[in-house]
N, C-alpha and C positions, 0 to 999 in steps of 0.2 A: 503493499499499499504506500503511495506517494502522499505526504502532506505537506502542504503549503501553511505559512505563517502570516497572518494579516499584521501589517506594520504601518505605522505613521512616518511619512518622510520628515526628517529633520533638517536635512541639508543636501544640496545637490552640487556637484562639481564635475562637469564633463560627463562621463559614462560612469560616475561613482555616486552612491547616494549613502547617507548616513541615515538609517532608520531606528524607530523606537519600537522594540517588540516586548511589549508589556514591561517596560522600565528598563530593558536591557537595550544599549545602543550597539548597533552592528553596522558594518560596512558591507554594502552589497553592490553587484552590477548593476547598473540602470542603462544599460546598452540597448535593451530589448524595448524601451518606452521612450516615446517622444513627449516633450513638454512636461517633464516630470517637475512639479514644484515642492518646496517645503509646505506641509500641510495636507498633502495628498495622502491617500491610503492605497497600499499596495499589497499584493499577495507576493510572497518571497518563497523561493523553493530553490535549494542548492545552490545558495549564495547570490542568487539573481532575483530582481523584482520583475515578476513575468507578467503582470497585469494590474491596472488601476482598478481599485475597487471603491465603494462607497463606504461611509460610515456605518450604514445599515448593514451592508454586507459584514463587515467587521464584527458587528455585535452577533449576527447570527453565526459566523465561524467560531467565536468564542463560547457561544452556548453549545454549539455541536461538539467542540472539543472537551468541555465540561461534561457533557453527557457521556462521551467515550470514556474519559477518565472514571467516572462514577460506576461505570459497569463492571 
């Protein structure tokens, strides 16, 4: 199973982004996404931001992960 992590973009410089993953700051590749800006939400997999998502998507992803961990 592949799992992506929803993160908030803190900073972008070229093809690299700093993201906040529930309090942990990580450096990820932003090469796959155009017009990425601080404040955007992204899905991160294998060290790369693979898709922009909405805040609602982030909330849903967090709830699903909590449900999986509770089982």
